[in-house]
C-alpha positions in Angstrom: -6.9 19.5 2.4 -10.3 17.9 1.5 -10.5 14.1 1.3 -11.3 12.7 -2.1 -15.0 11.8 -2.6 -15.5 8.0 -2.5 -18.5 6.7 -4.4 -20.4 3.5 -3.5 -20.7 0.9 -6.2 -24.4 1.5 -6.7 -23.7 5.2 -7.2 -21.1 4.4 -9.9 -23.4 2.0 -11.6 -26.2 4.5 -11.7 -23.9 7.2 -13.1 -22.5 5.0 -15.9 -25.9 3.3 -16.5 -24.6 -0.2 -16.2 -25.8 -3.3 -14.4 -23.7 -4.9 -11.6 -23.1 -8.0 -13.7 -21.9 -6.1 -16.7 -19.6 -4.0 -14.5 -18.0 -7.1 -13.1 -17.6 -8.7 -16.5 -15.9 -5.5 -17.7 -13.6 -5.6 -14.6 -12.8 -9.3 -15.3 -11.5 -8.1 -18.7 -9.2 -5.7 -16.9 -11.3 -2.6 -17.8 -13.2 -0.1 -15.7 -12.3 2.4 -13.0 -10.0 1.5 -10.1 -11.8 0.0 -7.1 -10.8 0.6 -3.5 -11.7 -2.2 -1.0 -12.3 -0.9 2.5 -11.4 -2.9 5.6 -15.0 -3.9 6.0 -15.0 -5.4 2.5 -17.1 -2.7 0.8 -16.0 -1.3 -2.5 -15.6 2.3 -3.4 -14.5 4.3 -6.4 -12.7 7.6 -6.0 -14.5 10.4 -8.0 -11.2 11.3 -9.6 -10.6 7.7 -10.8 -14.1 7.5 -12.2 -13.8 10.8 -14.0 -10.3 9.8 -15.4 -11.7 6.5 -16.6 -14.7 8.2 -18.3 -12.4 10.6 -20.0 -10.2 7.7 -21.3 -13.4 6.0 -22.6 -14.3 9.2 -24.6 -10.8 9.5 -26.0 -10.8 5.8 -27.0 -14.2 6.2 -28.8 -13.2 9.2 -30.8 
């Protein structure tokens, strides 16, 4: 079984066209895709979590 793709935060920000500051403000409001904190402190987002979050955003906007 293949491991899920983990995206670095800059990759996520590029994909959703958002600044780091705006992303963290959104996260402070309890919104945004689920983050995974690695043992070394780096943050990752699973591709499946990002896709699910984007789909939820589309549904909310409709």
